[in-house]
C-alpha positions as CSV (number, residue, x, y, z in Angstrom):
1,M,-93.8,-31.0,-82.8
2,G,-91.2,-33.1,-81.1
3,Q,-92.1,-35.6,-78.5
4,Q,-95.6,-35.8,-77.1
5,P,-97.2,-38.0,-74.5
6,E,-99.9,-40.5,-75.5
7,Y,-102.8,-38.1,-74.7
8,A,-102.0,-36.0,-77.8
9,S,-105.4,-35.9,-79.4
10,S,-107.5,-34.0,-76.8
11,L,-108.6,-30.4,-77.0
12,R,-106.8,-29.9,-73.7
13,E,-103.5,-31.0,-75.2
14,K,-104.1,-28.9,-78.3
15,L,-104.6,-25.9,-76.0
16,I,-101.4,-26.7,-74.2
17,L,-99.4,-27.1,-77.5
18,S,-100.8,-23.9,-78.8
19,G,-99.9,-22.1,-75.5
20,I,-96.4,-23.4,-75.9
21,R,-96.2,-22.0,-79.5
22,I,-97.6,-18.6,-78.4
23,I,-95.1,-18.3,-75.5
24,E,-92.3,-19.3,-77.8
25,E,-93.3,-16.6,-80.3
26,A,-94.6,-13.8,-78.1
27,G,-93.4,-14.5,-74.6
28,V,-95.5,-14.7,-71.5
29,S,-96.8,-11.2,-72.1
30,G,-98.4,-12.2,-75.4
31,F,-99.9,-15.4,-73.9
32,S,-103.6,-15.5,-73.1
33,L,-106.4,-18.0,-73.1
34,R,-108.2,-15.9,-75.7
35,R,-105.2,-16.1,-78.1
36,T,-104.7,-19.8,-77.3
37,A,-108.4,-20.5,-78.2
38,A,-108.1,-18.5,-81.4
39,E,-105.0,-20.5,-82.5
40,C,-106.9,-23.7,-81.8
41,G,-109.9,-22.5,-83.7
42,V,-112.3,-22.8,-80.7
43,S,-114.5,-20.3,-78.9
44,C,-113.0,-18.1,-76.2
45,A,-115.0,-20.1,-73.7
46,A,-113.6,-23.5,-74.7
47,P,-110.3,-23.2,-72.7
48,Y,-112.3,-22.6,-69.5
49,R,-113.7,-26.1,-69.7
50,H,-110.1,-27.3,-69.2
51,F,-108.3,-24.5,-67.3
52,K,-109.4,-22.1,-64.6
53,D,-107.3,-19.2,-66.0
54,K,-104.1,-18.3,-67.8
55,E,-102.0,-19.4,-64.8
56,D,-103.7,-22.8,-64.7
57,L,-102.9,-23.3,-68.4
58,M,-99.2,-22.2,-67.8
59,T,-99.0,-24.7,-65.0
60,A,-100.4,-27.4,-67.3
61,I,-97.8,-26.5,-70.0
62,I,-95.0,-26.9,-67.5
63,L,-96.5,-30.2,-66.3
64,Y,-96.8,-31.4,-69.9
65,I,-93.2,-30.7,-70.6
66,G,-92.2,-32.4,-67.4
67,D,-94.3,-35.5,-68.4
68,C,-92.5,-35.6,-71.8
69,W,-89.1,-35.3,-70.2
70,H,-90.0,-37.9,-67.5
71,E,-91.0,-40.4,-70.2
72,K,-87.7,-39.9,-72.1
73,Q,-85.6,-39.9,-68.9
74,Q,-87.2,-43.2,-67.7
75,A,-86.5,-44.8,-71.1
76,V,-82.8,-43.7,-70.8
77,L,-82.5,-45.1,-67.2
78,R,-84.2,-48.4,-68.2
79,D,-81.6,-48.8,-71.0
80,C,-78.6,-48.0,-68.7
81,P,-76.7,-50.4,-66.6
82,D,-77.2,-50.0,-62.9
83,D,-74.2,-47.7,-62.5
84,T,-74.7,-44.2,-61.2
85,R,-72.0,-42.6,-63.2
86,T,-73.1,-44.2,-66.5
87,Q,-76.7,-43.2,-65.7
88,L,-75.7,-39.6,-65.0
89,V,-73.9,-39.2,-68.3
90,A,-76.7,-40.8,-70.2
91,V,-79.4,-38.7,-68.6
92,S,-77.3,-35.6,-69.1
93,L,-76.8,-36.2,-72.8
94,A,-80.5,-37.1,-73.2
95,Y,-81.5,-33.8,-71.6
96,I,-79.4,-31.9,-74.1
97,R,-81.0,-33.9,-76.9
98,F,-84.5,-33.2,-75.4
99,L,-83.8,-29.5,-75.3
100,M,-82.5,-29.4,-78.8
101,E,-85.2,-31.7,-80.3
102,N,-87.9,-29.7,-78.6
103,P,-87.0,-26.0,-79.0
104,H,-90.6,-25.1,-78.2
105,F,-90.2,-26.8,-74.8
106,R,-86.8,-25.1,-74.3
107,S,-88.4,-21.7,-74.6
108,I,-90.6,-22.5,-71.6
109,I,-87.9,-24.3,-69.6
110,M,-85.5,-21.3,-70.0
111,I,-88.1,-18.6,-69.5
112,K,-87.6,-16.2,-66.6
113,D,-90.6,-14.0,-66.1
114,P,-91.5,-12.1,-63.0
115,G,-95.1,-12.9,-63.5
116,M,-94.6,-16.6,-63.1
117,L,-96.1,-18.1,-60.0
118,P,-93.6,-19.6,-57.4
119,E,-95.3,-23.0,-58.0
120,Q,-94.6,-22.7,-61.7
121,V,-90.9,-21.9,-61.1
122,R,-90.7,-24.9,-58.7
123,L,-92.3,-27.2,-61.3
124,K,-89.8,-26.1,-63.9
125,S,-86.9,-26.7,-61.5
126,K,-88.2,-30.3,-60.9
127,L,-87.0,-31.2,-64.5
128,S,-83.5,-31.4,-63.0
129,D,-84.4,-33.6,-60.0
130,V,-83.2,-36.9,-61.4
131,S,-79.9,-35.6,-62.6
132,I,-79.3,-33.8,-59.3
133,A,-80.2,-37.0,-57.5
134,L,-77.8,-39.0,-59.6
135,I,-75.0,-36.4,-58.8
136,D,-75.9,-36.6,-55.1
137,R,-75.8,-40.4,-55.2
138,Y,-72.5,-40.6,-57.1
139,C,-70.9,-38.1,-54.7
140,A,-72.1,-40.1,-51.7
141,E,-70.8,-43.4,-53.3
142,Q,-67.4,-41.7,-53.7
143,G,-67.4,-40.2,-50.2
144,L,-67.2,-36.6,-51.6
145,S,-67.9,-33.6,-49.3
146,E,-71.0,-31.5,-49.6
147,E,-68.9,-28.7,-51.1
148,R,-67.6,-31.0,-53.8
149,R,-71.1,-32.2,-54.5
150,R,-72.3,-28.6,-54.9
151,V,-69.4,-27.9,-57.3
152,K,-70.1,-31.0,-59.4
153,T,-73.8,-30.2,-59.6
154,F,-73.0,-26.7,-60.7
155,V,-70.4,-27.8,-63.3
156,V,-72.6,-30.6,-64.8
157,R,-75.7,-28.3,-65.0
158,S,-73.6,-25.6,-66.6
159,L,-72.2,-28.1,-69.1
160,L,-75.8,-29.1,-70.1
161,Y,-77.2,-25.7,-70.5
162,G,-74.0,-24.3,-72.0
163,A,-73.9,-27.1,-74.6
164,A,-77.6,-26.7,-75.5
165,L,-77.1,-22.9,-75.9
166,M,-73.9,-23.5,-78.1
167,F,-75.8,-26.0,-80.2
168,D,-78.8,-23.6,-80.5
169,N,-76.6,-20.6,-81.5
170,G,-74.7,-22.7,-84.1
171,E,-71.4,-22.2,-82.2
172,I,-70.9,-26.0,-82.3
173,D,-72.4,-28.5,-84.7
174,Y,-75.2,-30.7,-83.4
175,N,-73.5,-34.1,-84.0
176,E,-72.3,-37.2,-82.3
177,E,-68.7,-36.0,-82.2
178,N,-69.7,-33.0,-80.0
179,F,-71.9,-35.2,-77.9
180,A,-68.8,-37.4,-77.3
181,L,-66.9,-34.2,-76.2
182,I,-69.7,-33.3,-73.7
183,A,-69.8,-36.9,-72.4
184,A,-66.0,-36.8,-71.9
185,A,-66.3,-33.4,-70.1
186,I,-68.9,-34.8,-67.7
187,E,-66.8,-38.0,-67.2
188,R,-63.7,-35.8,-66.5
189,E,-65.6,-33.9,-63.9
190,F,-66.3,-37.1,-62.0
191,D,-62.7,-38.2,-62.4
192,L,-61.7,-35.2,-60.3
193,A,-62.2,-35.6,-56.6
Protein backbone atom coordinates (compact mmCIF):
# COMPACT_ATOMS: atom_id res chain seq x y z
CA MET A 1 0.00 0.00 0.00
CA GLY A 2 2.23 2.90 -1.12
CA GLN A 3 4.41 4.72 1.33
CA GLN A 4 4.08 4.13 5.04
CA PRO A 5 5.86 5.66 8.03
CA GLU A 6 8.09 3.46 10.14
CA TYR A 7 5.39 2.62 12.72
CA ALA A 8 3.65 0.38 10.17
CA SER A 9 3.24 -2.74 12.29
CA SER A 10 0.96 -1.60 15.12
CA LEU A 11 -2.73 -2.34 15.43
CA ARG A 12 -3.29 1.42 15.49
CA GLU A 13 -1.74 1.73 12.05
CA LYS A 14 -3.63 -1.30 10.76
CA LEU A 15 -6.84 0.40 11.85
CA ILE A 16 -5.77 3.62 10.11
CA LEU A 17 -4.92 1.81 6.87
CA SER A 18 -8.18 -0.14 7.00
CA GLY A 19 -10.06 3.10 7.58
CA ILE A 20 -8.41 4.59 4.50
CA ARG A 21 -9.44 1.58 2.40
CA ILE A 22 -13.02 1.78 3.66
CA ILE A 23 -13.30 5.50 2.93
CA GLU A 24 -11.80 4.96 -0.52
CA GLU A 25 -14.34 2.22 -1.28
CA ALA A 26 -17.46 3.36 0.59
CA GLY A 27 -16.93 7.04 1.37
CA VAL A 28 -17.28 8.67 4.76
CA SER A 29 -20.87 7.46 5.06
CA GLY A 30 -19.70 3.84 4.89
CA PHE A 31 -16.88 4.38 7.38
CA SER A 32 -17.26 3.27 10.99
CA LEU A 33 -15.14 1.90 13.81
CA ARG A 34 -17.13 -1.33 13.69
CA ARG A 35 -16.45 -1.83 9.97
CA THR A 36 -12.79 -0.89 10.45
CA ALA A 37 -12.45 -3.43 13.27
CA ALA A 38 -14.08 -6.12 11.14
CA GLU A 39 -11.70 -5.45 8.27
CA CYS A 40 -8.75 -5.80 10.67
CA GLY A 41 -10.18 -8.98 12.15
CA VAL A 42 -10.37 -7.58 15.67
CA SER A 43 -13.21 -7.15 18.12
CA CYS A 44 -15.52 -4.14 17.91
CA ALA A 45 -13.99 -2.88 21.16
CA ALA A 46 -10.38 -2.98 19.89
CA PRO A 47 -10.45 0.37 18.03
CA TYR A 48 -11.55 2.12 21.22
CA ARG A 49 -8.18 1.32 22.80
CA HIS A 50 -6.64 3.61 20.16
CA PHE A 51 -9.38 6.05 19.16
CA LYS A 52 -12.08 7.85 21.10
CA ASP A 53 -14.59 7.61 18.27
CA LYS A 54 -14.98 7.63 14.47
CA GLU A 55 -13.95 11.31 14.26
CA ASP A 56 -10.78 10.59 16.22
CA LEU A 57 -9.88 7.80 13.77
CA MET A 58 -10.62 10.13 10.82
CA THR A 59 -8.30 12.73 12.33
CA ALA A 60 -5.62 10.05 12.82
CA ILE A 61 -6.00 9.05 9.16
CA ILE A 62 -5.45 12.63 8.00
CA LEU A 63 -2.43 12.99 10.32
CA TYR A 64 -1.01 9.70 9.03
CA ILE A 65 -1.26 10.89 5.43
CA GLY A 66 0.30 14.19 6.48
CA ASP A 67 3.20 12.32 8.12
CA CYS A 68 3.78 10.28 4.95
CA TRP A 69 3.77 13.43 2.79
CA HIS A 70 5.99 15.29 5.27
CA GLU A 71 8.63 12.52 5.10
CA LYS A 72 8.57 12.56 1.30
CA GLN A 73 8.62 16.34 1.14
CA GLN A 74 11.57 16.64 3.53
CA ALA A 75 13.55 14.13 1.46
CA VAL A 76 12.87 16.20 -1.67
CA LEU A 77 13.94 19.43 0.04
CA ARG A 78 17.14 17.80 1.40
CA ASP A 79 18.06 16.71 -2.12
CA CYS A 80 17.36 20.14 -3.64
CA PRO A 81 19.81 22.99 -3.91
CA ASP A 82 18.99 25.94 -1.68
CA ASP A 83 17.10 27.71 -4.45
CA THR A 84 13.46 28.53 -3.78
CA ARG A 85 12.29 28.13 -7.35
CA THR A 86 14.02 24.77 -7.79
CA GLN A 87 12.58 23.58 -4.49
CA LEU A 88 9.10 24.73 -5.49
CA VAL A 89 9.19 22.78 -8.76
CA ALA A 90 10.65 19.69 -7.08
CA VAL A 91 8.07 19.71 -4.25
CA SER A 92 5.27 20.27 -6.76
CA LEU A 93 6.29 17.29 -8.88
CA ALA A 94 6.80 15.16 -5.77
CA TYR A 95 3.27 16.01 -4.63
CA ILE A 96 1.80 14.82 -7.93
CA ARG A 97 3.81 11.61 -7.63
CA PHE A 98 2.66 11.22 -4.01
CA LEU A 99 -0.98 11.57 -5.08
CA MET A 100 -0.57 9.13 -7.96
CA GLU A 101 1.45 6.55 -6.08
CA ASN A 102 -0.97 6.63 -3.15
CA PRO A 103 -4.47 6.67 -4.65
CA HIS A 104 -5.87 5.54 -1.32
CA PHE A 105 -4.43 8.71 0.25
CA ARG A 106 -5.72 10.82 -2.63
CA SER A 107 -9.28 9.72 -1.90
CA ILE A 108 -8.93 11.18 1.60
CA ILE A 109 -7.09 14.33 0.51
CA MET A 110 -9.70 15.16 -2.12
CA ILE A 111 -12.76 14.19 -0.08
CA LYS A 112 -15.29 16.90 0.59
CA ASP A 113 -17.83 15.80 3.13
CA PRO A 114 -20.14 18.07 5.13
CA GLY A 115 -19.68 15.74 8.10
CA MET A 116 -15.96 16.44 8.39
CA LEU A 117 -14.97 18.45 11.42
CA PRO A 118 -13.41 21.89 10.79
CA GLU A 119 -10.20 20.62 12.44
CA GLN A 120 -10.04 17.76 9.93
CA VAL A 121 -10.51 20.15 7.01
CA ARG A 122 -7.75 22.36 8.45
CA LEU A 123 -5.42 19.38 8.83
CA LYS A 124 -6.01 18.36 5.19
CA SER A 125 -5.22 21.88 4.01
CA LYS A 126 -1.88 21.77 5.89
CA LEU A 127 -0.61 19.31 3.27
CA SER A 128 -0.08 22.35 1.02
CA ASP A 129 1.69 24.51 3.61
CA VAL A 130 5.24 23.96 2.35
CA SER A 131 4.44 24.55 -1.32
CA ILE A 132 2.45 27.67 -0.43
CA ALA A 133 5.34 28.89 1.74
CA LEU A 134 7.76 28.31 -1.15
CA ILE A 135 5.51 30.30 -3.50
CA ASP A 136 5.28 33.09 -0.90
CA ARG A 137 9.05 33.12 -0.44
CA TYR A 138 9.75 33.13 -4.17
CA CYS A 139 7.30 35.97 -4.78
CA ALA A 140 8.84 37.96 -1.92
CA GLU A 141 12.35 37.35 -3.32
CA GLN A 142 11.15 38.64 -6.71
CA GLY A 143 9.30 41.63 -5.22
CA LEU A 144 5.93 40.51 -6.60
CA SER A 145 2.72 42.05 -5.31
CA GLU A 146 0.25 40.27 -3.06
CA GLU A 147 -2.12 39.96 -6.02
CA ARG A 148 0.57 38.29 -8.17
CA ARG A 149 1.37 35.93 -5.28
CA ARG A 150 -2.30 34.96 -5.00
CA VAL A 151 -2.50 34.32 -8.76
CA LYS A 152 0.70 32.24 -8.75
CA THR A 153 -0.52 30.19 -5.79
CA PHE A 154 -3.79 29.52 -7.59
CA VAL A 155 -2.11 28.60 -10.88
CA VAL A 156 0.47 26.26 -9.35
CA ARG A 157 -2.07 24.50 -7.13
CA SER A 158 -4.42 24.16 -10.11
CA LEU A 159 -1.60 22.64 -12.16
CA LEU A 160 -0.86 20.10 -9.43
CA TYR A 161 -4.42 18.94 -8.90
CA GLY A 162 -5.29 19.16 -12.58
CA ALA A 163 -2.28 17.08 -13.59
CA ALA A 164 -3.04 14.47 -10.92
CA LEU A 165 -6.64 14.27 -12.11
CA MET A 166 -5.57 13.98 -15.76
CA PHE A 167 -3.11 11.21 -14.88
CA ASP A 168 -5.76 9.47 -12.81
CA ASN A 169 -8.39 9.69 -15.58
CA GLY A 170 -5.93 8.41 -18.18
CA GLU A 171 -6.14 11.65 -20.16
CA ILE A 172 -2.36 11.86 -20.13
CA ASP A 173 0.17 9.10 -19.61
CA TYR A 174 1.93 8.89 -16.25
CA ASN A 175 5.47 9.26 -17.55
CA GLU A 176 8.56 11.42 -17.31
CA GLU A 177 7.77 13.26 -20.55
CA ASN A 178 4.55 14.59 -19.05
CA PHE A 179 6.28 15.40 -15.76
CA ALA A 180 8.72 17.50 -17.79
CA LEU A 181 5.73 19.35 -19.32
CA ILE A 182 4.32 20.02 -15.85
CA ALA A 183 7.69 21.25 -14.61
CA ALA A 184 7.95 23.54 -17.65
CA ALA A 185 4.46 24.92 -16.98
CA ILE A 186 5.38 25.70 -13.37
CA GLU A 187 8.68 27.25 -14.47
CA ARG A 188 6.84 29.31 -17.09
CA GLU A 189 4.45 30.62 -14.47
CA PHE A 190 7.40 31.94 -12.48
CA ASP A 191 8.97 33.46 -15.59
CA LEU A 192 5.91 35.69 -15.78
CA ALA A 193 5.98 38.72 -13.50
